[in-house]
All heavy atoms as a GROMACS GRO file, in nm:
protein
  437
    1MET      N    1  -0.020   1.119   0.075
    1MET     CA    2  -0.151   1.059   0.085
    1MET      C    3  -0.213   1.103   0.217
    1MET      O    4  -0.152   1.097   0.321
    1MET     CB    5  -0.141   0.908   0.081
    1MET     CG    6  -0.273   0.840   0.089
    1MET     SD    7  -0.252   0.661   0.068
    1MET     CE    8  -0.351   0.606   0.202
    2THR      N    9  -0.336   1.145   0.211
    2THR     CA   10  -0.407   1.184   0.331
    2THR      C   11  -0.490   1.066   0.380
    2THR      O   12  -0.564   1.006   0.304
    2THR     CB   13  -0.500   1.303   0.300
    2THR    OG1   14  -0.421   1.409   0.248
    2THR    CG2   15  -0.571   1.350   0.424
    3ASP      N   16  -0.474   1.036   0.507
    3ASP     CA   17  -0.553   0.927   0.564
    3ASP      C   18  -0.698   0.970   0.581
    3ASP      O   19  -0.726   1.079   0.629
    3ASP     CB   20  -0.497   0.886   0.701
    3ASP     CG   21  -0.367   0.812   0.690
    3ASP    OD1   22  -0.332   0.768   0.580
    3ASP    OD2   23  -0.300   0.796   0.793
    4THR      N   24  -0.786   0.883   0.543
    4THR     CA   25  -0.928   0.906   0.566
    4THR      C   26  -0.964   0.838   0.698
    4THR      O   27  -0.888   0.754   0.748
    4THR     CB   28  -1.012   0.845   0.453
    4THR    OG1   29  -0.995   0.703   0.456
    4THR    CG2   30  -0.972   0.899   0.316
    5PRO      N   31  -1.078   0.869   0.756
    5PRO     CA   32  -1.118   0.800   0.879
    5PRO      C   33  -1.123   0.647   0.860
    5PRO      O   34  -1.086   0.572   0.950
    5PRO     CB   35  -1.256   0.857   0.910
    5PRO     CG   36  -1.251   0.995   0.850
    5PRO     CD   37  -1.168   0.980   0.724
    6ALA      N   38  -1.164   0.602   0.743
    6ALA     CA   39  -1.171   0.458   0.717
    6ALA      C   40  -1.031   0.396   0.716
    6ALA      O   41  -1.010   0.287   0.770
    6ALA     CB   42  -1.242   0.431   0.585
    7VAL      N   43  -0.935   0.464   0.654
    7VAL     CA   44  -0.797   0.414   0.650
    7VAL      C   45  -0.739   0.413   0.791
    7VAL      O   46  -0.675   0.316   0.832
    7VAL     CB   47  -0.711   0.500   0.555
    7VAL    CG1   48  -0.564   0.465   0.569
    7VAL    CG2   49  -0.756   0.482   0.411
    8GLU      N   50  -0.761   0.519   0.864
    8GLU     CA   51  -0.712   0.527   1.001
    8GLU      C   52  -0.770   0.415   1.088
    8GLU      O   53  -0.697   0.351   1.165
    8GLU     CB   54  -0.748   0.664   1.060
    8GLU     CG   55  -0.682   0.694   1.191
    8GLU     CD   56  -0.534   0.722   1.178
    8GLU    OE1   57  -0.489   0.769   1.072
    8GLU    OE2   58  -0.462   0.695   1.275
    9ALA      N   59  -0.898   0.389   1.076
    9ALA     CA   60  -0.962   0.282   1.153
    9ALA      C   61  -0.905   0.146   1.114
    9ALA      O   62  -0.878   0.061   1.200
    9ALA     CB   63  -1.113   0.284   1.132
   10TYR      N   64  -0.885   0.124   0.984
   10TYR     CA   65  -0.829  -0.002   0.936
   10TYR      C   66  -0.690  -0.023   0.994
   10TYR      O   67  -0.657  -0.130   1.045
   10TYR     CB   68  -0.824  -0.002   0.783
   10TYR     CG   69  -0.760  -0.125   0.724
   10TYR    CD1   70  -0.835  -0.240   0.704
   10TYR    CD2   71  -0.626  -0.126   0.692
   10TYR    CE1   72  -0.776  -0.354   0.652
   10TYR    CE2   73  -0.567  -0.240   0.639
   10TYR     CZ   74  -0.643  -0.354   0.619
   10TYR     OH   75  -0.584  -0.465   0.568
   11TRP      N   76  -0.605   0.083   0.987
   11TRP     CA   77  -0.469   0.071   1.037
   11TRP      C   78  -0.467   0.044   1.187
   11TRP      O   79  -0.392  -0.040   1.235
   11TRP     CB   80  -0.390   0.197   1.004
   11TRP     CG   81  -0.248   0.192   1.051
   11TRP    CD1   82  -0.191   0.268   1.147
   11TRP    CD2   83  -0.145   0.103   1.006
   11TRP    NE1   84  -0.060   0.234   1.165
   11TRP    CE2   85  -0.029   0.133   1.079
   11TRP    CE3   86  -0.139   0.002   0.911
   11TRP    CZ2   87   0.091   0.065   1.060
   11TRP    CZ3   88  -0.019  -0.065   0.893
   11TRP    CH2   89   0.093  -0.033   0.966
   12ASN      N   90  -0.549   0.115   1.262
   12ASN     CA   91  -0.554   0.095   1.406
   12ASN      C   92  -0.596  -0.046   1.442
   12ASN      O   93  -0.541  -0.107   1.534
   12ASN     CB   94  -0.645   0.198   1.471
   12ASN     CG   95  -0.586   0.336   1.469
   12ASN    OD1   96  -0.464   0.353   1.462
   12ASN    ND2   97  -0.671   0.437   1.473
   13THR      N   98  -0.691  -0.101   1.370
   13THR     CA   99  -0.734  -0.239   1.393
   13THR      C  100  -0.620  -0.336   1.361
   13THR      O  101  -0.595  -0.431   1.435
   13THR     CB  102  -0.857  -0.273   1.306
   13THR    OG1  103  -0.962  -0.183   1.342
   13THR    CG2  104  -0.903  -0.416   1.326
   14TYR      N  105  -0.550  -0.311   1.252
   14TYR     CA  106  -0.438  -0.397   1.213
   14TYR      C  107  -0.328  -0.392   1.318
   14TYR      O  108  -0.273  -0.496   1.357
   14TYR     CB  109  -0.384  -0.356   1.075
   14TYR     CG  110  -0.276  -0.448   1.026
   14TYR    CD1  111  -0.309  -0.566   0.962
   14TYR    CD2  112  -0.141  -0.419   1.048
   14TYR    CE1  113  -0.210  -0.653   0.918
   14TYR    CE2  114  -0.042  -0.506   1.005
   14TYR     CZ  115  -0.077  -0.623   0.940
   14TYR     OH  116   0.021  -0.709   0.899
   15ILE      N  117  -0.294  -0.274   1.364
   15ILE     CA  118  -0.186  -0.259   1.463
   15ILE      C  119  -0.222  -0.328   1.594
   15ILE      O  120  -0.135  -0.385   1.661
   15ILE     CB  121  -0.155  -0.109   1.486
   15ILE    CG1  122  -0.090  -0.051   1.362
   15ILE    CG2  123  -0.066  -0.088   1.608
   15ILE    CD1  124   0.041  -0.116   1.324
   16LYS      N  125  -0.349  -0.327   1.631
   16LYS     CA  126  -0.389  -0.399   1.753
   16LYS      C  127  -0.363  -0.548   1.739
   16LYS      O  128  -0.321  -0.614   1.833
   16LYS     CB  129  -0.537  -0.374   1.784
   16LYS     CG  130  -0.562  -0.237   1.841
   16LYS     CD  131  -0.710  -0.217   1.868
   16LYS     CE  132  -0.735  -0.073   1.914
   16LYS     NZ  133  -0.878  -0.047   1.930
   17ALA      N  134  -0.387  -0.601   1.620
   17ALA     CA  135  -0.366  -0.745   1.596
   17ALA      C  136  -0.219  -0.778   1.569
   17ALA      O  137  -0.174  -0.889   1.595
   17ALA     CB  138  -0.452  -0.791   1.478
   18HIS      N  139  -0.143  -0.681   1.516
   18HIS     CA  140  -0.003  -0.702   1.478
   18HIS      C  141   0.081  -0.584   1.527
   18HIS      O  142   0.130  -0.504   1.446
   18HIS     CB  143   0.010  -0.715   1.326
   18HIS     CG  144  -0.078  -0.819   1.267
   18HIS    ND1  145  -0.047  -0.952   1.268
   18HIS    CD2  146  -0.199  -0.809   1.207
   18HIS    CE1  147  -0.144  -1.020   1.209
   18HIS    NE2  148  -0.237  -0.936   1.172
   19PRO      N  149   0.103  -0.571   1.657
   19PRO     CA  150   0.175  -0.454   1.708
   19PRO      C  151   0.316  -0.437   1.653
   19PRO      O  152   0.366  -0.325   1.645
   19PRO     CB  153   0.176  -0.475   1.860
   19PRO     CG  154   0.134  -0.615   1.883
   19PRO     CD  155   0.063  -0.663   1.761
   20GLU      N  156   0.379  -0.546   1.612
   20GLU     CA  157   0.514  -0.535   1.556
   20GLU      C  158   0.515  -0.456   1.425
   20GLU      O  159   0.617  -0.400   1.386
   20GLU     CB  160   0.574  -0.675   1.535
   20GLU     CG  161   0.512  -0.755   1.423
   20GLU     CD  162   0.376  -0.818   1.452
   20GLU    OE1  163   0.324  -0.807   1.564
   20GLU    OE2  164   0.322  -0.881   1.359
   21ALA      N  165   0.405  -0.450   1.357
   21ALA     CA  166   0.397  -0.379   1.229
   21ALA      C  167   0.415  -0.229   1.245
   21ALA      O  168   0.462  -0.162   1.152
   21ALA     CB  169   0.265  -0.408   1.160
   22ALA      N  170   0.382  -0.174   1.360
   22ALA     CA  171   0.395  -0.030   1.381
   22ALA      C  172   0.540   0.016   1.366
   22ALA      O  173   0.565   0.127   1.321
   22ALA     CB  174   0.341   0.007   1.519
   23GLU      N  175   0.635  -0.070   1.400
   23GLU     CA  176   0.776  -0.034   1.388
   23GLU      C  177   0.832  -0.066   1.249
   23GLU      O  178   0.936  -0.013   1.212
   23GLU     CB  179   0.857  -0.108   1.493
   23GLU     CG  180   0.822  -0.068   1.634
   23GLU     CD  181   0.903  -0.144   1.738
   23GLU    OE1  182   1.006  -0.202   1.701
   23GLU    OE2  183   0.861  -0.145   1.853
   24LEU      N  184   0.764  -0.150   1.173
   24LEU     CA  185   0.814  -0.191   1.043
   24LEU      C  186   0.765  -0.105   0.928
   24LEU      O  187   0.834  -0.090   0.827
   24LEU     CB  188   0.776  -0.337   1.016
   24LEU     CG  189   0.832  -0.440   1.113
   24LEU    CD1  190   0.773  -0.577   1.084
   24LEU    CD2  191   0.983  -0.444   1.106
   25TYR      N  192   0.644  -0.051   0.940
   25TYR     CA  193   0.582   0.022   0.829
   25TYR      C  194   0.540   0.160   0.874
   25TYR      O  195   0.479   0.176   0.978
   25TYR     CB  196   0.460  -0.055   0.777
   25TYR     CG  197   0.493  -0.197   0.740
   25TYR    CD1  198   0.452  -0.303   0.821
   25TYR    CD2  199   0.566  -0.226   0.626
   25TYR    CE1  200   0.483  -0.434   0.788
   25TYR    CE2  201   0.597  -0.357   0.593
   25TYR     CZ  202   0.555  -0.460   0.674
   25TYR     OH  203   0.586  -0.589   0.641
   26ASP      N  204   0.574   0.260   0.794
   26ASP     CA  205   0.532   0.395   0.827
   26ASP      C  206   0.446   0.459   0.719
   26ASP      O  207   0.398   0.570   0.734
   26ASP     CB  208   0.652   0.483   0.857
   26ASP     CG  209   0.743   0.502   0.737
   26ASP    OD1  210   0.717   0.443   0.631
   26ASP    OD2  211   0.840   0.577   0.749
   27SER      N  212   0.428   0.390   0.608
   27SER     CA  213   0.345   0.443   0.502
   27SER      C  214   0.302   0.333   0.407
   27SER      O  215   0.357   0.223   0.408
   27SER     CB  216   0.420   0.551   0.424
   27SER     OG  217   0.529   0.494   0.355
   28ALA      N  218   0.206   0.365   0.326
   28ALA     CA  219   0.159   0.273   0.222
   28ALA      C  220   0.135   0.355   0.096
   28ALA      O  221   0.104   0.474   0.103
   28ALA     CB  222   0.031   0.204   0.265
   29TRP      N  223   0.153   0.294  -0.018
   29TRP     CA  224   0.133   0.364  -0.143
   29TRP      C  225   0.095   0.263  -0.250
   29TRP      O  226   0.103   0.143  -0.230
   29TRP     CB  227   0.259   0.440  -0.183
   29TRP     CG  228   0.380   0.354  -0.192
   29TRP    CD1  229   0.466   0.323  -0.091
   29TRP    CD2  230   0.426   0.282  -0.306
   29TRP    NE1  231   0.563   0.238  -0.136
   29TRP    CE2  232   0.542   0.210  -0.268
   29TRP    CE3  233   0.382   0.270  -0.437
   29TRP    CZ2  234   0.612   0.130  -0.356
   29TRP    CZ3  235   0.453   0.190  -0.525
   29TRP    CH2  236   0.567   0.121  -0.485
   30SER      N  237   0.056   0.314  -0.364
   30SER     CA  238   0.027   0.229  -0.478
   30SER      C  239   0.073   0.301  -0.604
   30SER      O  240   0.098   0.422  -0.603
   30SER     CB  241  -0.122   0.197  -0.487
   30SER     OG  242  -0.196   0.313  -0.516
   31PHE      N  243   0.085   0.227  -0.710
   31PHE     CA  244   0.116   0.286  -0.840
   31PHE      C  245  -0.008   0.355  -0.894
   31PHE      O  246  -0.120   0.316  -0.865
   31PHE     CB  247   0.157   0.178  -0.941
   31PHE     CG  248   0.288   0.112  -0.909
   31PHE    CD1  249   0.290  -0.018  -0.864
   31PHE    CD2  250   0.408   0.178  -0.926
   31PHE    CE1  251   0.411  -0.082  -0.837
   31PHE    CE2  252   0.529   0.116  -0.898
   31PHE     CZ  253   0.529  -0.014  -0.854
   32GLY      N  254   0.012   0.454  -0.978
   32GLY     CA  255  -0.099   0.516  -1.048
   32GLY      C  256  -0.183   0.607  -0.961
   32GLY      O  257  -0.155   0.629  -0.844
   33ASP      N  258  -0.288   0.660  -1.022
   33ASP     CA  259  -0.375   0.753  -0.951
   33ASP      C  260  -0.519   0.704  -0.943
   33ASP      O  261  -0.609   0.780  -0.911
   33ASP     CB  262  -0.370   0.891  -1.016
   33ASP     CG  263  -0.417   0.890  -1.160
   33ASP    OD1  264  -0.452   0.781  -1.213
   33ASP    OD2  265  -0.421   0.997  -1.222
   34ASN      N  266  -0.538   0.574  -0.974
   34ASN     CA  267  -0.671   0.517  -0.960
   34ASN      C  268  -0.658   0.366  -0.944
   34ASN      O  269  -0.554   0.308  -0.980
   34ASN     CB  270  -0.760   0.555  -1.081
   34ASN     CG  271  -0.706   0.500  -1.212
   34ASN    OD1  272  -0.712   0.380  -1.237
   34ASN    ND2  273  -0.651   0.588  -1.296
   35PRO      N  274  -0.759   0.301  -0.889
   35PRO     CA  275  -0.749   0.157  -0.863
   35PRO      C  276  -0.722   0.071  -0.986
   35PRO      O  277  -0.643  -0.022  -0.979
   35PRO     CB  278  -0.885   0.122  -0.801
   35PRO     CG  279  -0.932   0.250  -0.741
   35PRO     CD  280  -0.882   0.358  -0.834
   36ARG      N  281  -0.782   0.103  -1.099
   36ARG     CA  282  -0.762   0.023  -1.220
   36ARG      C  283  -0.614   0.026  -1.262
   36ARG      O  284  -0.552  -0.077  -1.287
   36ARG     CB  285  -0.850   0.073  -1.335
   36ARG     CG  286  -0.834  -0.009  -1.464
   36ARG     CD  287  -0.891   0.061  -1.586
   36ARG     NE  288  -0.836   0.193  -1.609
   36ARG     CZ  289  -0.717   0.218  -1.664
   36ARG    NH1  290  -0.638   0.121  -1.701
   36ARG    NH2  291  -0.676   0.342  -1.682
   37LEU      N  292  -0.557   0.146  -1.267
   37LEU     CA  293  -0.418   0.159  -1.307
   37LEU      C  294  -0.326   0.094  -1.204
   37LEU      O  295  -0.229   0.026  -1.240
   37LEU     CB  296  -0.382   0.306  -1.325
   37LEU     CG  297  -0.239   0.336  -1.368
   37LEU    CD1  298  -0.204   0.265  -1.498
   37LEU    CD2  299  -0.219   0.487  -1.380
   38ALA      N  300  -0.354   0.113  -1.077
   38ALA     CA  301  -0.273   0.051  -0.971
   38ALA      C  302  -0.271  -0.100  -0.987
   38ALA      O  303  -0.166  -0.164  -0.976
   38ALA     CB  304  -0.327   0.090  -0.834
   39ASN      N  305  -0.385  -0.160  -1.014
   39ASN     CA  306  -0.392  -0.306  -1.032
   39ASN      C  307  -0.316  -0.351  -1.156
   39ASN      O  308  -0.247  -0.453  -1.154
   39ASN     CB  309  -0.537  -0.352  -1.037
   39ASN     CG  310  -0.604  -0.344  -0.901
   39ASN    OD1  311  -0.538  -0.352  -0.798
   39ASN    ND2  312  -0.734  -0.328  -0.902
   40GLU      N  313  -0.328  -0.275  -1.264
   40GLU     CA  314  -0.257  -0.312  -1.387
   40GLU      C  315  -0.106  -0.305  -1.366
   40GLU      O  316  -0.032  -0.395  -1.408
   40GLU     CB  317  -0.297  -0.219  -1.501
   40GLU     CG  318  -0.437  -0.242  -1.554
   40GLU     CD  319  -0.475  -0.143  -1.663
   40GLU    OE1  320  -0.386  -0.068  -1.713
   40GLU    OE2  321  -0.594  -0.141  -1.700
   41LEU      N  322  -0.059  -0.200  -1.301
   41LEU     CA  323   0.085  -0.186  -1.278
   41LEU      C  324   0.137  -0.289  -1.178
   41LEU      O  325   0.246  -0.344  -1.196
   41LEU     CB  326   0.117  -0.044  -1.232
   41LEU     CG  327   0.091   0.064  -1.337
   41LEU    CD1  328   0.106   0.202  -1.277
   41LEU    CD2  329   0.181   0.046  -1.457
   42LEU      N  330   0.059  -0.319  -1.077
   42LEU     CA  331   0.098  -0.424  -0.982
   42LEU      C  332   0.112  -0.558  -1.054
   42LEU      O  333   0.207  -0.632  -1.029
   42LEU     CB  334  -0.002  -0.435  -0.868
   42LEU     CG  335   0.022  -0.551  -0.772
   42LEU    CD1  336   0.159  -0.539  -0.706
   42LEU    CD2  337  -0.088  -0.559  -0.668
   43GLU      N  338   0.022  -0.587  -1.143
   43GLU     CA  339   0.030  -0.713  -1.218
   43GLU      C  340   0.161  -0.720  -1.297
   43GLU      O  341   0.226  -0.826  -1.301
   43GLU     CB  342  -0.090  -0.726  -1.311
   43GLU     CG  343  -0.095  -0.859  -1.383
   43GLU     CD  344  -0.220  -0.876  -1.468
   43GLU    OE1  345  -0.320  -0.804  -1.446
   43GLU    OE2  346  -0.217  -0.963  -1.557
   44LEU      N  347   0.203  -0.609  -1.355
   44LEU     CA  348   0.329  -0.607  -1.430
   44LEU      C  349   0.448  -0.629  -1.337
   44LEU      O  350   0.544  -0.699  -1.373
   44LEU     CB  351   0.344  -0.474  -1.504
   44LEU     CG  352   0.243  -0.448  -1.616
   44LEU    CD1  353   0.262  -0.308  -1.672
   44LEU    CD2  354   0.254  -0.553  -1.725
   45VAL      N  355   0.443  -0.572  -1.216
   45VAL     CA  356   0.551  -0.594  -1.119
   45VAL      C  357   0.555  -0.742  -1.080
   45VAL      O  358   0.662  -0.803  -1.078
   45VAL     CB  359   0.532  -0.506  -0.994
   45VAL    CG1  360   0.627  -0.547  -0.883
   45VAL    CG2  361   0.551  -0.358  -1.029
   46LEU      N  362   0.441  -0.799  -1.050
   46LEU     CA  363   0.436  -0.938  -1.007
   46LEU      C  364   0.482  -1.035  -1.116
   46LEU      O  365   0.537  -1.140  -1.087
   46LEU     CB  366   0.295  -0.974  -0.959
   46LEU     CG  367   0.249  -0.901  -0.832
   46LEU    CD1  368   0.104  -0.934  -0.802
   46LEU    CD2  369   0.339  -0.931  -0.714
   47LYS      N  370   0.462  -0.996  -1.242
   47LYS     CA  371   0.508  -1.078  -1.354
   47LYS      C  372   0.655  -1.054  -1.386
   47LYS      O  373   0.711  -1.121  -1.472
   47LYS     CB  374   0.424  -1.049  -1.479
   47LYS     CG  375   0.283  -1.102  -1.471
   47LYS     CD  376   0.207  -1.069  -1.598
   47LYS     CE  377   0.067  -1.128  -1.595
   47LYS     NZ  378  -0.008  -1.092  -1.717
   48GLY      N  379   0.717  -0.956  -1.320
   48GLY     CA  380   0.857  -0.926  -1.344
   48GLY      C  381   0.882  -0.836  -1.463
   48GLY      O  382   0.996  -0.819  -1.506
   49ILE      N  383   0.778  -0.777  -1.518
   49ILE     CA  384   0.790  -0.691  -1.636
   49ILE      C  385   0.828  -0.548  -1.596
   49ILE      O  386   0.908  -0.484  -1.662
   49ILE     CB  387   0.658  -0.691  -1.716
   49ILE    CG1  388   0.630  -0.833  -1.766
   49ILE    CG2  389   0.661  -0.589  -1.829
   49ILE    CD1  390   0.491  -0.852  -1.825
   50LYS      N  391   0.773  -0.500  -1.486
   50LYS     CA  392   0.798  -0.364  -1.439
   50LYS      C  393   0.875  -0.371  -1.308
   50LYS      O  394   0.841  -0.447  -1.220
   50LYS     CB  395   0.665  -0.292  -1.414
   50LYS     CG  396   0.681  -0.149  -1.365
   50LYS     CD  397   0.548  -0.088  -1.330
   50LYS     CE  398   0.555   0.056  -1.287
   50LYS     NZ  399   0.682   0.112  -1.249
   51PRO      N  400   0.981  -0.288  -1.296
   51PRO     CA  401   1.051  -0.284  -1.167
   51PRO      C  402   0.960  -0.222  -1.062
   51PRO      O  403   0.882  -0.133  -1.092
   51PRO     CB  404   1.173  -0.196  -1.193
   51PRO     CG  405   1.147  -0.126  -1.320
   51PRO     CD  406   1.042  -0.202  -1.395
   52PRO      N  407   0.970  -0.268  -0.937
   52PRO     CA  408   0.882  -0.216  -0.832
   52PRO      C  409   0.916  -0.075  -0.789
   52PRO      O  410   0.835  -0.011  -0.724
   52PRO     CB  411   0.901  -0.314  -0.718
   52PRO     CG  412   1.033  -0.377  -0.742
   52PRO     CD  413   1.053  -0.377  -0.891
   53ILE      N  414   1.032  -0.023  -0.826
   53ILE     CA  415   1.071   0.111  -0.785
   53ILE      C  416   1.067   0.202  -0.906
   53ILE      O  417   1.123   0.171  -1.010
   53ILE     CB  418   1.213   0.111  -0.724
   53ILE    CG1  419   1.214   0.022  -0.601
   53ILE    CG2  420   1.257   0.251  -0.692
   53ILE    CD1  421   1.352   0.002  -0.542
   54MET      N  422   0.999   0.314  -0.889
   54MET     CA  423   0.994   0.410  -0.998
   54MET      C  424   1.121   0.493  -0.996
   54MET      O  425   1.161   0.544  -0.893
   54MET     CB  426   0.869   0.498  -0.984
   54MET     CG  427   0.743   0.416  -0.990
   54MET     SD  428   0.586   0.501  -1.006
   54MET     CE  429   0.596   0.635  -0.898
   55ILE      N  430   1.187   0.502  -1.110
   55ILE     CA  431   1.314   0.574  -1.118
   55ILE      C  432   1.295   0.704  -1.193
   55ILE      O  433   1.226   0.715  -1.285
   55ILE     CB  434   1.422   0.486  -1.188
   55ILE    CG1  435   1.442   0.360  -1.106
   55ILE    CG2  436   1.550   0.561  -1.205
   55ILE    CD1  437   1.529   0.257  -1.174
   0.00000   0.00000   0.00000
Protein backbone atom coordinates (compact mmCIF):
# COMPACT_ATOMS: atom_id res chain seq x y z
CA MET A 1 0.00 0.00 0.00
CA THR A 2 1.33 3.40 -0.91
CA ASP A 3 0.76 6.14 1.62
CA THR A 4 -0.95 9.21 0.30
CA PRO A 5 -0.27 12.65 1.80
CA ALA A 6 -3.64 12.41 3.58
CA VAL A 7 -2.77 9.03 5.12
CA GLU A 8 0.66 10.27 6.15
CA ALA A 9 -0.84 13.37 7.79
CA TYR A 10 -3.45 11.27 9.61
CA TRP A 11 -0.80 8.86 10.91
CA ASN A 12 1.49 11.67 12.05
CA THR A 13 -1.36 13.32 13.94
CA TYR A 14 -2.27 10.01 15.57
CA ILE A 15 1.32 9.30 16.60
CA LYS A 16 1.59 12.73 18.22
CA ALA A 17 -1.45 11.91 20.36
CA HIS A 18 -0.45 8.24 20.94
CA PRO A 19 3.36 7.93 20.71
CA GLU A 20 3.28 4.36 22.02
CA ALA A 21 1.49 3.30 18.83
CA ALA A 22 4.60 3.92 16.73
CA GLU A 23 6.24 0.87 18.31
CA LEU A 24 3.13 -1.31 18.16
CA TYR A 25 1.96 -0.84 14.57
CA ASP A 26 3.97 -0.74 11.38
CA SER A 27 1.25 -1.13 8.78
CA ALA A 28 -2.45 -1.10 8.13
CA TRP A 29 -4.50 -3.07 5.65
CA SER A 30 -8.04 -4.04 4.78
CA PHE A 31 -9.77 -6.90 3.05
CA GLY A 32 -10.73 -6.54 -0.59
CA ASP A 33 -9.82 -3.92 -3.14
CA ASN A 34 -12.56 -1.39 -2.49
CA PRO A 35 -14.38 0.10 0.52
CA ARG A 36 -17.66 -1.76 -0.08
CA LEU A 37 -15.98 -5.16 -0.18
CA ALA A 38 -13.73 -4.31 2.77
CA ASN A 39 -16.78 -3.42 4.87
CA GLU A 40 -18.65 -6.56 3.85
CA LEU A 41 -15.71 -8.81 4.71
CA LEU A 42 -15.06 -7.02 7.99
CA GLU A 43 -18.68 -7.59 8.96
CA LEU A 44 -18.22 -11.33 8.35
CA VAL A 45 -15.09 -11.35 10.54
CA LEU A 46 -16.88 -9.49 13.34
CA LYS A 47 -19.76 -11.97 13.17
CA GLY A 48 -17.30 -14.88 13.40
CA ILE A 49 -18.16 -16.20 9.93
CA LYS A 50 -14.84 -15.39 8.25
CA PRO A 51 -11.44 -15.93 9.85
CA PRO A 52 -9.47 -12.68 10.15
CA ILE A 53 -6.39 -14.20 8.51
CA MET A 54 -6.38 -15.04 4.85
CA ILE A 55 -4.85 -18.47 4.28
